[in-house]
C-alpha positions in Angstrom: 70.5 25.6 27.2 67.2 26.0 29.0 65.2 26.0 25.7 67.0 22.8 24.6 66.0 21.1 27.9 62.3 22.0 27.6 62.2 20.9 24.0 63.7 17.6 25.0 61.2 17.2 27.8 58.3 17.9 25.5 59.5 15.4 22.9 60.1 12.7 25.4 56.7 13.3 27.1 55.0 13.2 23.7 56.6 9.9 22.7 55.9 8.4 26.2 52.2 9.5 26.0 51.8 8.0 22.5 53.3 4.7 23.6 51.2 4.6 26.7 48.0 5.4 24.8 48.8 2.7 22.3 49.5 0.1 25.0 46.3 0.9 26.8 44.1 0.9 23.7 45.5 -2.4 22.5 44.2 -4.1 25.6 40.7 -2.6 25.8 39.0 -5.4 23.9 37.2 -3.2 21.4 36.7 -5.1 18.2 38.0 -3.7 14.9 35.3 -1.8 13.0 33.4 -0.9 16.2 33.7 2.9 15.7 33.0 2.7 12.0 29.6 1.1 12.4 26.7 3.5 11.9 24.3 3.7 14.8 21.5 5.5 12.9 20.6 6.4 9.4 21.4 10.1 10.1 25.1 9.2 10.2 25.3 8.4 6.5 24.3 4.7 6.6 22.1 4.0 3.6 19.5 1.3 3.5 21.5 -0.5 0.9 24.5 -0.8 3.2 23.7 -3.7 5.5 20.0 -3.1 5.8 20.1 -0.5 8.5 21.6 -0.2 11.9 21.1 -2.6 14.7 18.6 -1.6 17.3 16.4 0.4 14.9 12.8 -0.7 14.7 10.9 -0.7 11.4 9.1 2.6 12.1 12.4 4.5 12.6 13.8 2.9 9.4 10.7 4.1 7.4 11.1 7.6 8.9 14.7 7.8 7.6 13.6 6.4 4.2 10.9 9.1 4.0 13.5 11.8 4.7 15.5 10.7 1.7 12.6 11.0 -0.6 11.6 14.5 0.5 
């Protein structure tokens, strides 16, 4: 009896937490694709994929290009 009660509580809490998390995240205003965007070349963004990350100056882009050739 007691084990069944705790299992039920855990299942209900898990479902409620998932629904609450989804409800909160759907209202945050984060645009789709935000977390997939590379911030620097070290995260796997190649120079041919969009021309580099935003906010990187030419010197930093050249540095990462030189790392690929070494």
